[in-house]
C-alpha positions in Angstrom: -65.2 21.8 -3.6 -65.7 18.8 -2.2 -64.7 17.8 1.3 -63.8 13.7 2.5 -62.7 12.6 5.4 -58.6 11.3 5.3 -60.0 7.4 6.1 -62.6 7.7 2.9 -59.7 9.2 1.3 -57.3 6.3 1.8 -60.1 4.1 0.7 -61.3 5.3 -2.4 -58.7 7.2 -3.6 -58.9 6.1 -7.1 -62.0 7.6 -7.1 -60.5 11.1 -5.5 -58.1 10.8 -8.1 -60.7 10.4 -10.9 -62.9 13.3 -9.7 -59.1 15.8 -9.2 -59.0 14.4 -12.9 -62.1 15.8 -14.1 -61.6 19.3 -12.6 -62.6 19.1 -8.8 -60.9 20.1 -5.9 -60.8 18.2 -3.0 -60.4 18.7 0.7 -58.7 16.0 3.4 -59.8 16.3 6.4 -58.4 14.7 9.6 -60.6 15.0 13.0 -62.5 17.8 11.9 -59.9 20.5 10.4 -58.7 20.2 6.7 -54.9 19.3 6.3 -55.0 18.7 2.3 -55.9 19.9 -0.5 -55.7 17.6 -3.9 -55.7 19.7 -7.0 -55.2 18.9 -10.9 -51.7 19.5 -12.0 -53.0 21.7 -14.6 -54.3 24.1 -12.1 -51.4 24.9 -10.6 -48.9 24.5 -13.6 -50.3 27.9 -14.9 -49.4 29.9 -11.8 -46.0 28.2 -11.7 -45.2 28.7 -15.4 -45.8 32.3 -14.9 -43.3 32.5 -11.6 -40.7 30.7 -13.6 -40.8 33.5 -16.2 -40.7 36.5 -13.9 -38.0 35.3 -11.9 -36.2 34.0 -15.7 -37.2 37.7 -16.9 -35.6 39.4 -13.7 -32.1 37.4 -13.6 -31.8 38.0 -17.3 -32.2 41.9 -16.9 -29.4 41.7 -13.9 -25.6 42.2 -14.5 -23.3 39.5 -14.3 -21.7 39.6 -10.8 -18.6 38.5 -11.4 -15.9 35.5 -12.9 -16.2 32.1 -12.5 -13.0 30.9 -10.3 -14.3 27.8 -9.2 -14.8 24.4 -10.1 -17.7 22.1 -9.4 -15.1 20.0 -7.1 -14.5 22.8 -4.8 -18.1 23.1 -4.0 -17.6 19.5 -2.7 -14.3 20.2 -0.1 
């Protein structure tokens, strides 16, 4: 994991993105404190897919709570 100041991250953003796309995680630091973590999409994508699958499985197992007796327009009145 690599740390970089916010000013350097701003100046060298394309280089930061190259590092991230190569699999590196980059911590952006402002005034000595970490403020952001830049990671590649594939790192968080697997976790997101697993959470989505678990949620859908749970929702499908629940009984239907009632009939739909409203229209889309009712939501905006």
